[in-house]
DODREN-754057 format. One line per 8 residues: their letters; for each residue z, x negated, y negated of N, C-alpha, C. Coordinates in Angstrom, 3 decimals, padded with zeros to 6 digits. Each point is the difference from the previous one (the first is absolute). Last residue first. Layout:
N
a> Z,X,Y,Z,X,Y,Z,X,Y; ...
This chain:
121
xxxxxxxx> -008.666,032.887,-000.705,000.070,-001.155,-000.891,-001.236,000.072,-001.227; 000.715,003.421,003.128,001.369,-000.220,-000.905,-000.198,-001.012,-000.674; -003.691,000.847,002.834,000.074,000.987,-001.323,001.072,-000.023,-000.478; -000.010,-002.751,003.916,-001.244,-000.482,-001.224,000.047,000.849,-001.032; 002.820,001.312,004.028,000.574,-001.064,-001.405,-001.321,-000.686,-001.055; -001.000,003.855,002.945,000.848,000.235,-000.944,000.652,-001.057,-000.787; -002.776,-000.974,003.397,-001.118,000.590,-001.114,001.261,000.530,-000.878; 001.512,-002.025,003.931,-000.785,-000.798,-000.740,-000.299,000.316,-001.427
xxxxxxxx> 001.597,003.135,002.953,000.946,-000.770,-000.512,-000.521,-001.286,-001.004; -002.688,002.787,003.185,000.648,000.582,-000.989,001.058,-000.576,-001.133; -001.971,-002.363,003.460,-000.918,000.237,-000.717,000.535,000.604,-000.822; 002.821,-000.399,003.682,-000.139,-001.233,-001.077,-001.052,-000.009,-001.000; 000.532,003.899,002.941,001.369,-000.054,-001.026,-000.584,-001.307,-000.548; -003.165,000.855,003.106,000.023,000.688,-001.046,001.013,-000.039,-000.981; -001.133,-004.270,002.306,000.298,001.095,000.505,-000.030,001.344,-001.203; -003.351,-004.017,000.767,000.802,000.512,-000.955,000.707,000.770,001.122
xxxxxxxx> -003.114,-004.738,001.247,000.029,001.404,000.158,001.307,000.583,-001.102; -003.323,-004.199,-001.395,001.034,000.234,000.969,000.193,001.841,-000.042; -003.980,-003.972,-001.944,000.613,001.092,000.002,000.940,000.387,001.204; -002.373,-003.915,-002.613,000.423,000.315,001.991,001.122,000.717,-000.447; -002.235,-000.289,-004.108,-000.963,-000.922,001.123,000.246,-000.018,001.099; 002.393,003.580,-002.580,-001.191,-000.762,-000.766,-000.051,-000.649,001.447; 004.050,002.424,-000.246,-001.072,000.859,-000.110,-001.516,-000.852,-000.657; 004.959,-001.902,001.099,-000.234,000.920,000.718,-001.768,000.564,000.358
xxxxxxxx> 001.319,-002.902,-003.571,-000.041,-000.551,001.094,-000.200,000.626,001.106; 000.948,001.868,-004.341,-001.424,-000.342,000.213,-000.577,-000.844,001.237; 004.685,001.854,-000.951,-001.347,000.901,000.121,-000.968,-000.708,000.444; 003.241,-002.992,-001.076,000.184,000.561,001.280,-000.833,001.356,000.443; 000.239,-001.925,-004.128,-000.770,-001.217,000.887,000.039,000.843,001.196; 001.747,002.599,-003.397,-001.628,-000.339,-000.234,-000.399,-001.130,001.028; 004.448,000.679,-000.353,-000.472,001.070,000.325,-001.699,000.075,000.007; 002.343,-003.725,-001.570,000.320,-000.143,000.959,-000.642,001.593,000.655
xxxxxxxx> -000.460,-000.639,-004.662,-000.683,-001.040,000.786,-000.276,000.281,001.287; 003.217,002.419,-002.494,-001.452,000.583,-000.188,-001.148,-000.612,000.678; 004.749,-001.311,-000.390,-000.346,001.095,001.122,-001.188,000.248,-000.036; 002.568,-003.706,-002.611,-001.156,-000.020,000.413,-000.554,001.184,001.141; 003.354,-001.494,-004.264,-000.074,001.028,000.903,-001.632,-000.121,000.531; 004.490,-002.435,-003.463,-001.233,-000.039,000.436,-000.157,001.123,001.188; 002.853,-001.470,-004.861,000.193,000.774,001.699,-001.403,-000.156,000.469; 003.251,-002.257,-004.351,-001.826,000.346,000.853,000.344,000.269,001.167
xxxxxxxx> 003.673,-000.751,-002.876,-000.615,001.257,-000.098,-001.453,000.259,000.365; 002.735,-004.294,000.290,000.706,000.910,000.929,-000.886,001.499,-000.383; -001.861,-005.296,-000.976,000.195,001.448,-000.689,000.681,001.094,000.950; -001.824,-004.434,001.701,001.081,-000.342,-000.845,000.614,001.714,-001.272; -003.650,-000.550,003.532,001.127,-000.991,000.870,001.228,000.024,-001.008; -003.945,002.303,-001.343,000.342,000.737,001.259,001.094,-000.674,000.594; -002.123,-001.939,-003.496,000.656,001.374,-000.586,000.641,000.281,001.163; -002.734,-003.337,001.214,001.152,000.035,-000.844,000.563,000.648,-000.621
xxxxxxxx> -003.933,001.108,002.010,000.630,-000.837,001.224,001.508,-000.354,-000.903; -003.433,001.418,-002.635,000.693,001.183,000.750,000.931,-000.519,000.871; -002.542,-003.053,-002.369,000.808,000.534,-000.756,000.504,001.119,000.629; -003.008,-002.520,002.700,000.937,-000.506,-000.214,001.211,000.807,-001.006; -004.298,000.517,002.263,000.988,001.345,-000.225,001.021,-000.904,-000.330; -003.979,-002.252,000.892,-000.553,000.998,-000.589,001.164,001.480,-000.368; 000.895,-004.445,002.445,-000.445,-000.218,-001.494,-000.689,001.189,-000.726; 001.489,000.676,004.554,001.352,-000.518,-000.826,-000.840,-000.351,-001.335
xxxxxxxx> -003.131,001.028,002.799,000.901,001.081,000.119,001.055,-000.364,-001.116; -003.056,-003.221,001.815,-000.798,001.012,-001.425,001.099,001.063,-000.150; 001.399,-003.085,003.000,-000.045,-000.741,-001.258,-000.447,000.937,-000.388; 000.208,001.223,003.957,001.147,-000.146,-000.366,-000.151,-000.516,-001.663; -003.999,-000.370,002.765,000.367,001.377,-000.589,001.291,000.748,-000.606; -001.185,-004.870,001.673,-000.453,000.731,-001.470,000.363,001.100,-000.413; 001.623,-001.483,003.835,000.556,-000.665,-000.969,-000.816,000.246,-001.262; -001.520,001.590,003.967,001.207,000.507,-000.287,000.541,-000.127,-001.060
xxxxxxxx> -003.929,-002.052,001.235,-000.149,001.069,-000.098,001.266,000.832,-000.509; 000.606,-004.878,002.129,-000.684,000.438,-001.504,-000.524,001.282,-000.566; 002.277,-001.694,004.380,000.584,000.916,-000.859,-000.480,000.064,-001.741; -001.599,-002.245,004.531,000.092,001.116,-000.026,000.535,000.900,-001.075; 002.424,-004.528,001.610,-001.688,000.285,000.119,000.156,001.436,000.138; 003.841,-002.997,-002.635,-000.375,001.012,001.184,-001.297,000.688,000.266; 001.784,-003.082,-003.786,000.164,-000.365,001.545,000.140,000.735,001.258; -002.301,000.039,-004.503,-000.174,-001.363,000.208,000.679,-000.128,001.458
xxxxxxxx> 000.773,004.214,-002.473,-001.248,-000.092,000.459,-000.487,-001.414,000.744; 004.372,000.598,-001.894,-000.343,000.760,001.169,-001.431,000.172,000.310; 001.414,-002.211,-004.036,000.365,-000.796,001.374,-000.355,001.179,001.406; -001.122,001.607,-004.138,-000.719,-000.718,000.236,000.516,-000.976,001.204; 002.458,003.569,-001.807,-001.326,000.600,001.216,-000.891,-001.131,000.371; 004.200,-000.999,-002.459,000.185,000.326,001.181,-001.448,000.267,000.431; -000.272,-001.022,-004.288,000.137,-001.134,000.922,000.228,000.554,001.640; -000.030,003.550,-003.406,-001.519,-000.731,000.201,000.066,-001.098,000.814
xxxxxxxx> 004.279,001.856,-001.237,-000.909,000.807,000.863,-001.395,-000.732,000.185; 002.555,-001.849,-003.065,000.953,-000.224,001.272,-000.976,000.556,001.020; -001.292,001.362,-004.229,-000.516,-001.391,000.105,000.543,-000.767,001.583; 001.629,004.413,-001.927,-001.245,000.385,000.336,-000.520,-001.558,000.532; 004.975,001.659,-001.168,-000.722,-000.846,000.077,-001.351,-000.254,001.058; 004.103,002.950,-001.425,-001.184,000.245,-000.766,-000.441,-001.500,000.324; 003.333,001.723,002.573,000.671,-000.928,-001.258,-001.271,-000.009,-000.991; -000.215,002.398,003.921,001.204,000.762,-000.652,-000.010,-001.078,-001.135
xxxxxxxx> -003.288,-001.202,002.728,-000.425,001.146,-000.978,001.038,000.345,-000.281; 000.745,-003.522,002.815,-000.729,-000.363,-001.295,-000.457,001.348,-000.940; 002.529,000.731,004.253,000.602,-000.583,-001.489,-000.983,-000.413,-001.201; -001.679,001.974,003.768,000.627,000.925,-000.629,000.753,-000.648,-001.037; -002.461,-002.824,002.656,-001.106,001.162,-000.525,001.280,000.730,-000.996; 001.734,-002.506,002.890,-000.204,-001.151,-001.022,-001.192,000.959,-000.603; 001.655,001.640,003.783,001.208,000.211,-000.668,-001.043,-000.703,-001.357; -002.568,000.275,003.481,000.112,001.312,-000.696,001.188,-000.242,-000.931
xxxxxxxx> -000.663,-003.872,002.770,-000.902,000.489,-000.947,000.038,001.210,-000.925; 002.789,-000.630,003.511,000.298,-001.247,-001.155,-001.224,000.638,-001.339; -000.153,002.019,004.179,000.716,000.568,-000.696,000.691,-000.916,-001.065; -003.867,-001.330,002.695,000.007,001.256,-000.666,000.972,000.716,-000.697; -000.544,-004.239,003.057,000.418,000.119,-001.159,-000.183,001.117,-001.010; -001.486,-000.406,004.731,001.846,-000.183,-000.289,000.234,-000.109,-001.303; -004.611,001.301,-000.330,000.319,-000.400,001.245,001.581,000.051,000.178; -003.562,000.238,-003.375,001.057,-000.991,-000.208,000.542,-000.064,001.401
xxxxxxxx> -003.050,003.076,-001.366,-000.990,-000.890,000.444,001.336,-001.325,-000.198; 001.020,004.284,-001.696,-000.052,000.533,001.343,-000.842,-001.928,000.742; 000.518,001.493,-004.463,001.288,-000.519,000.445,-000.028,-000.669,001.611; -003.071,002.863,-002.898,-000.285,-001.647,-000.161,001.332,-000.616,000.893; -000.020,004.778,-000.327,-001.200,-001.032,000.910,-000.166,-001.053,000.250; 003.504,002.070,-002.222,000.166,000.056,001.439,-000.883,-000.727,000.416; -000.549,000.766,-004.401,001.042,-001.239,000.483,000.368,000.012,001.073; -002.879,003.517,-001.226,-000.519,-001.292,-000.515,000.983,-001.160,000.431
xxxxxxxx> 001.561,004.283,000.453,-000.790,000.244,000.700,-000.811,-001.468,000.023; 003.244,001.076,-003.044,000.702,-000.319,001.310,-001.138,-000.474,001.116; -000.960,002.100,-004.250,000.330,-001.058,-000.088,000.511,-001.026,001.104; -001.298,004.611,000.153,-001.247,-000.642,-000.213,000.280,-002.012,-000.287; 003.619,003.761,000.007,-000.784,-000.379,001.242,-001.110,-000.929,000.092; 002.112,001.290,-004.063,000.657,-001.235,000.960,-000.424,-000.200,001.236; -003.380,001.317,-003.880,001.428,000.826,000.489,000.529,-001.021,000.910; -003.787,000.653,-004.392,000.743,-000.787,001.349,000.975,000.826,000.143
x> -004.708,001.402,-002.433,001.284,-000.199,000.221,000.766,-000.250,001.245
């Protein structure tokens, strides 16, 4: 399931290629999402791919994410009762980042707190 954190991640990643126009590009994404205009977003992503070198992969991932989660995204933007929380994903990400491929050290207190948080969630 989609969440606002992931939506922002994909939009930020692809907008970053716009350099000085990054803020304006993000605004175009959010405006078109809010107004439920997926065709405008498709055109925006195509423009970004044509205009900014190296953006093809990020634009493709963003396109895929948006099209696969469009219904949820629309509910999240328009239904005040939809609340999202990606805490489990964040905790899992931090935890795996510190413990897997490039492990980092943990203090005894930090390790205990992370484990308690994981159990709580």
